[in-house]
C-alpha positions in Angstrom: 0.4 33.2 13.5 3.8 33.0 15.3 7.0 31.4 14.0 8.7 28.7 16.1 12.1 29.4 17.7 14.8 26.8 17.3 16.3 25.8 20.7 18.6 23.0 19.7 19.8 21.2 16.6 21.2 17.7 16.4 22.6 15.6 13.5 21.2 12.1 13.7 22.9 10.7 10.6 25.0 12.2 7.8 26.0 10.8 4.4 27.3 12.3 1.1 23.8 13.2 -0.1 21.9 14.5 2.9 21.8 15.0 6.7 19.0 13.6 8.9 18.4 16.1 11.7 16.4 16.6 14.9 15.5 20.1 16.0 14.0 21.1 19.2 11.8 24.2 19.0 9.6 26.4 21.2 6.0 26.5 20.2 3.8 29.6 20.8 2.2 27.9 23.8 5.7 27.6 25.4 5.8 23.8 24.9 8.9 22.2 23.4 8.5 20.3 20.1 10.7 17.9 18.2 11.1 18.0 14.4 12.9 15.3 12.5 13.8 16.1 8.9 16.2 15.7 5.9 18.5 18.6 5.2 20.0 18.8 1.7 22.0 21.4 -0.2 19.1 21.4 -2.8 18.4 19.8 -6.2 18.1 20.8 -9.8 15.9 19.7 -12.7 16.3 20.7 -16.3 13.5 20.7 -19.0 15.4 20.3 -22.3 13.6 21.2 -25.4 14.8 20.3 -28.9 14.6 22.7 -31.9 11.5 20.7 -33.2 9.6 21.3 -29.9 10.0 17.9 -28.4 11.4 17.4 -24.9 14.1 15.1 -23.6 13.4 13.0 -20.6 15.2 10.1 -19.0 13.9 6.7 -17.9 15.6 5.1 -14.9 14.9 2.5 -12.2 13.8 4.0 -8.8 14.8 1.5 -6.1 12.5 2.8 -3.3 9.4 2.5 -5.6 10.6 -0.7 -7.3 9.8 0.5 -10.7 11.0 2.6 -13.7 10.4 6.3 -13.7 10.2 8.9 -16.6 11.8 12.1 -15.5 13.5 15.3 -16.6 17.2 15.2 -16.0 18.1 16.3 -12.5 19.9 15.6 -9.3 21.3 16.8 -6.0 23.3 20.0 -5.7 27.0 19.7 -5.0 27.9 22.7 -2.9 31.2 23.4 -4.6 29.4 24.5 -7.8 26.8 27.2 -8.5 23.1 26.1 -8.8 23.3 26.7 -12.6 26.5 24.7 -13.0 25.0 21.8 -11.1 22.0 21.9 -13.5 24.3 21.9 -16.5 26.3 19.0 -15.0 23.2 16.9 -14.5 21.9 17.6 -18.0 25.2 16.4 -19.4 25.5 13.4 -17.0 22.0 12.0 -17.5 21.0 13.0 -21.0 24.4 13.8 -22.7 23.2 17.3 -23.5 24.9 20.7 -23.7 22.5 23.7 -23.9 23.2 27.0 -25.7 20.3 28.6 -24.0 19.7 28.1 -20.2 17.1 29.9 -18.1 16.0 29.4 -14.5 12.2 29.3 -14.5 11.4 28.7 -10.8 12.0 26.7 -7.6 9.9 24.6 -5.2 10.2 22.5 -2.1 9.4 18.9 -3.0 8.1 17.7 0.4 8.0 20.6 2.9 7.0 18.5 5.9 10.0 16.2 5.5 12.9 18.2 3.9 14.2 21.8 3.7 15.3 21.0 0.1 14.8 23.6 -2.7 14.6 22.3 -6.2 15.7 24.8 -8.8 14.2 24.3 -12.3 15.8 25.3 -15.6 14.6 25.4 -19.2 17.2 24.5 -21.8 17.2 25.0 -25.5 19.7 25.1 -28.4 20.8 21.6 -27.4 23.9 19.7 -28.6 24.2 16.0 -28.0 27.4 14.5 -26.5 27.9 11.2 -24.7 26.2 11.1 -21.3 28.4 10.2 -18.3 26.1 8.9 -15.5 27.3 8.5 -11.9 28.3 4.9 -10.8 25.1 2.9 -10.4 23.0 5.1 -12.6 21.6 3.9 -16.0 19.4 6.0 -18.2 17.3 5.5 -21.4 16.9 8.8 -23.3 13.3 9.5 -24.4 11.7 12.2 -26.5 8.1 13.4 -26.2 6.1 16.3 -27.5 3.9 18.3 -25.1 0.7 16.4 -25.8 2.5 13.1 -25.2 3.9 14.3 -21.9 0.4 15.4 -20.8 -0.9 11.9 -21.8 1.8 10.2 -19.8 0.9 12.2 -16.8 -2.8 11.6 -17.2 -2.3 7.8 -17.6 0.0 7.7 -14.5 3.0 6.5 -16.5 4.8 9.7 -15.6 4.5 9.8 -11.8 7.7 11.5 -10.5 6.6 14.4 -8.3 9.6 16.6 -9.1 9.0 16.2 -12.8 5.3 17.0 -12.4 6.2 20.2 -10.5 8.9 21.2 -13.1 6.3 20.6 -15.9 3.9 22.9 -14.1 6.5 25.6 -13.9 7.2 25.2 -17.6 3.5 25.5 -18.4 3.1 28.7 -16.3 6.5 30.4 -17.0 7.3 29.4 -20.5 4.0 28.5 -22.2 2.0 31.0 -20.2 -0.9 28.6 -19.7 
C-alpha cells in the first residue's frame, strides 16, 4: 500500500484554536485528490485519582451537542508550553487540582479522518485542591466517582465524551493492566 504525496497545502480558515486546511495530494493511480481537515497543535486529558481511589471528572455544557457532558479535565495544547505543562494547566484550570505525581500513559487521534490532532493522556495522583480558574465562557461542576461508577456511567450512556472514553481505556490498559 502506497502513501500519498502532498502536492499543495492551503489554509481555508484559521482561528486561535485550529486551522481548517485543504491539501491536494497525488494518489497511487496518479489522480489528484483533495483532503479537507482540521489541524491543531494537539490536546491533553488528565485522569486525576484521589488517595481513596476515586476519580475527579468535570461536568460542562457542550454547545455543539446541546447537552451536558461528564469528562476528565482536558483541553487544547498551547504551543508555547510543553505537552506536560499544558496538561497540568488544564488540570488546575478545570478541576482546581495540583498533582504531586504525573505520568503520561498514552496518546491517540480522536477522529483521524477529520483532524491530525493527537491527544496526550496523563494519570495524576497525590492531588492537592486549589481554586479552579476556568477560561472565559467555561463553567465546570467537579464530580467524583469510583471505577465501578465510571463504568456504569459509560454503560448507561451518561458518560458519552469520546476523548474521555479513549482516556479511560488507556487507564484500564496502562495503569490497571486489564
